[in-house]
C-alpha positions as CSV (number, residue, x, y, z in Angstrom):
1,M,0.1,0.0,0.0
2,I,1.3,3.4,-0.8
3,L,0.8,4.9,2.6
4,A,3.1,2.3,3.9
5,E,5.7,3.7,1.9
6,F,4.6,7.6,2.1
7,E,7.8,8.9,3.9
8,K,9.8,7.5,1.0
9,L,7.6,9.1,-1.3
10,V,7.8,12.5,0.3
11,Q,11.2,13.8,1.5
12,T,11.4,17.3,0.0
13,P,9.1,20.1,-0.7
14,A,9.5,19.3,-4.4
15,D,8.3,15.9,-3.7
16,V,5.0,17.2,-1.9
17,E,4.5,19.4,-5.2
18,R,4.7,16.5,-7.2
19,L,2.4,14.5,-5.2
20,N,-0.1,17.3,-5.2
21,E,0.2,17.5,-8.8
22,A,-0.5,13.7,-9.1
23,I,-3.4,13.7,-6.9
24,L,-4.9,16.7,-8.7
25,E,-4.2,14.7,-11.9
26,L,-6.0,11.7,-10.7
27,A,-9.0,13.6,-9.2
28,V,-9.7,15.5,-12.5
29,H,-9.8,12.2,-14.4
30,G,-12.1,10.7,-12.0
31,R,-9.4,8.0,-10.9
32,L,-9.4,8.5,-6.9
33,N,-12.3,6.3,-6.2
34,T,-14.8,4.1,-7.9
35,Q,-17.7,5.5,-9.6
36,D,-21.0,4.7,-7.6
37,P,-23.4,3.5,-10.3
38,A,-26.1,5.1,-8.1
39,D,-24.8,8.6,-8.4
40,E,-27.2,11.1,-10.4
41,P,-25.6,11.4,-13.9
42,A,-23.9,14.7,-14.6
43,V,-26.6,15.4,-17.6
44,E,-29.3,15.2,-15.1
45,L,-27.7,17.5,-12.6
46,L,-27.0,19.9,-15.4
47,Q,-30.7,19.9,-16.2
48,R,-31.8,20.8,-12.6
49,I,-29.2,23.6,-12.6
50,R,-30.4,25.1,-15.8
51,A,-34.0,24.9,-14.7
52,E,-33.3,26.5,-11.5
53,K,-31.3,29.2,-13.1
54,A,-34.2,30.0,-15.6
55,R,-36.6,30.0,-12.8
56,R,-34.3,32.5,-10.9
57,E,-34.0,34.6,-14.1
58,A,-37.8,34.7,-14.5
59,A,-38.2,35.8,-10.7
60,G,-35.8,38.6,-11.2
61,E,-33.3,36.9,-8.8
62,L,-30.6,36.6,-11.3
63,R,-29.6,38.6,-14.5
64,K,-30.8,37.1,-17.7
65,S,-27.8,35.6,-19.7
66,E,-27.0,34.2,-23.0
67,P,-26.7,30.5,-23.4
68,L,-23.2,29.5,-23.5
69,A,-21.5,27.7,-26.0
70,R,-21.3,23.8,-25.6
71,V,-18.0,22.3,-25.0
72,T,-16.6,21.2,-28.4
73,A,-14.7,17.9,-28.8
74,E,-11.7,20.0,-29.5
75,E,-11.8,21.6,-26.2
76,M,-12.1,18.2,-24.3
77,P,-8.4,17.3,-23.3
78,F,-9.4,13.7,-22.1
79,A,-12.2,11.4,-21.9
80,L,-14.3,11.4,-18.9
81,P,-15.7,8.5,-16.7
82,D,-19.2,7.3,-17.4
83,G,-21.9,9.9,-16.1
84,W,-19.4,12.9,-16.2
85,V,-19.7,15.6,-18.8
86,W,-17.9,18.8,-19.8
87,T,-19.5,22.0,-19.2
88,R,-18.9,25.8,-18.8
89,L,-18.1,27.1,-15.5
90,G,-20.9,29.9,-16.3
91,D,-23.6,27.1,-16.7
92,I,-23.0,25.7,-13.2
93,A,-21.8,28.8,-11.0
94,E,-22.9,32.4,-10.9
95,T,-20.0,34.7,-11.4
96,E,-20.1,38.2,-10.0
97,M,-17.7,41.2,-10.1
98,G,-17.3,43.9,-7.6
99,Q,-15.9,44.8,-4.3
100,S,-14.7,42.5,-1.9
101,P,-16.3,41.9,1.5
102,P,-14.5,43.2,4.4
103,G,-12.0,40.9,6.1
104,N,-13.9,40.8,9.2
105,S,-16.9,39.0,7.5
106,Y,-14.9,36.1,6.0
107,N,-16.7,33.0,6.5
108,E,-14.4,30.7,8.5
109,S,-17.1,28.2,9.5
110,G,-17.4,26.8,6.0
111,E,-21.1,27.4,6.1
112,G,-23.2,29.1,3.2
113,V,-21.9,30.1,-0.2
114,P,-18.1,30.2,-0.5
115,L,-16.2,33.3,-1.7
116,I,-13.7,32.5,-4.4
117,N,-11.5,35.3,-4.8
118,G,-9.9,35.4,-8.5
119,P,-6.4,36.9,-7.5
120,V,-6.1,34.5,-4.5
121,E,-7.7,31.3,-5.7
122,F,-6.4,31.4,-9.4
């Protein structure tokens, strides 16, 4: 098992960085665990997200947005596991531009909607 040999794998900061990259690569490719056949297919989840977005736009809770172009085959760098689909970030998340909240309002409890700060996160 890899955990038994962990100390041999990670001995320097560069080793930690390579390990982080390997774990991220495995996660993005859906290879960290087995797919549960009972999981909702991503296509169905995206349909629910689109329906909720349309409902919120109709209620005036969100600004109306133009549909985003579908991800083309040329944009797909690798095949996804069964049940996964490529989509645009704007199809699943609401992005806002503006002023960052004051530091004393930062949510450290992990509850609610997370704040993703472009310069910090990306």
